[in-house]
C-alpha positions, 0 to 999 in steps of 0.5 A: 402457365406455359412460356411461349415465345412466339413472335420473340426474336433472341440473340444468345452469344456463345451458342455454338456448344455446350450452354449456348447451344442449349439455351439456344434450341430451348428458345427455339422450340418455346417458338423464338427466332435465333440468333445464333452467335458464336466466334466458334474458338477453343475455350482460352479464346484462340481461333475461330470458325463458323461451323459451330454456329452453323451447326446449330442453326441447322438443328434449330432449321431441322426442327422447324425453327427459324435462326441466322448464324453470326460469328462476331466476337463480342468483344468487338463493339461494331461487329456487335452492332452489326448483328443487332442491326441485322436481327432488327433487319430480319425480323424487326426487333430484339426481345431476348439478349443471353449473355453467354459467351466466355472464355477461360484463362485459369492460373493462380494470380500469383503466376497469371499474366496481366494479358490473360486476366483482360482477356476474360474481362474483356470478353465475360464483362465487356463482352456482355456490356457491348450486347447490352448496350446494341440492344438497350435503345431497341428494347426501350422503344419497344418497351420491351426486353429481357436480358441474362448475364452469365455470372458463376459462383467463382464470381458469388463465392470465389474459385481457386485459380480463377481471379480474372473469371471471378472478377469479372462474373461478380462484375456482371451481378453489379451491371444486372442490378443497374440495368434492372432499375434503369430498364424497369420503367421499359418493361426491361427485366435483367437477371443472372443465371449461375450455371454449373453445367459439364461443358469443354470448360469443365473437362478433367475438373470433376468425376466422370459420374458427376459431370454426367449429371451436369448437363447444359440441358438441366441449366436451360430452364432456369435461363427460360424462366428468367426470360419469359413475359413473366420474368422477374427482374434483379434475380440470380438463379443458380442451376445445375443438375436440375437442381435451382437456387437464388443467390442475394447479396445481403446486409446485416444488421450491423451496428453503429460503431461511430467515428471516435478514436475507438471506433476500429477497436470496437468494429474488430471487437464486435464483429460476430455482432456485426456479421450476425445474419439474424434478419439481414435484408436485401436493400433495393438499391445502394442508395437504399442502403446508405439511407440505413446507415444514416439512420442508424446513426441517426437512432445512435444520436437520439439514444445519447441525447435521451441518455 
């Protein structure tokens, strides 16, 4: 099976360099028409220039592909709407959205200004919300759509000095979970990609020998798998240096502690049992998790009646 995106139209945000550029070039090589979105800003979000997006468009055109540049800030919903309208006006549809744009404002929480927390939320989380909202009804009308959220190990597992970034990145997982459920009836598949790549954001954080392995191009194949016709949905892929893993938000079997006065003490005393991962599951939805807990309560009541 070869992933062929001929006739597909893709928007990649933050596509002027690093991961976004690698994503855009791979999509173009597989036949997609591209909107190369990039504000052209520094890693902290300051400044801006159309030159970064224009360079990637030129690369795509040099390989025989078709692309247009766009310099909208993903934090500006009206500008995002215009970007989607331009893509639809030119090519008639939008099939793929890769929410990749991001900034860093790293500091420990004690030293972080709330403005720096808000700025990261605005770009990573609200930027993905804006872009997804702008394409959502179009994808529903087409009965086809593929959306990738760029999450991070900082959100999934935490990272010192990145409370703002981690909060935004894990929020994207929750956003993905619900959009995947709501989009299923219209063949809209929504997934998350957690990349490990040596981009401008990672300079100085790792030894050069490790950075040399973590090329953006080693991550993009996982992105391509998540936007293919045969793509999964509600999947979190982690990728770096050519390695690919899948992350899950799981639920242990747990216990029924009841609602008596000693319930808090029971929970504390039995944390090892509650956290035992043998037999853990991935609930199909939040509603399903609630039913599991009600079933435990019902089972506990039945046991008491039998006793």
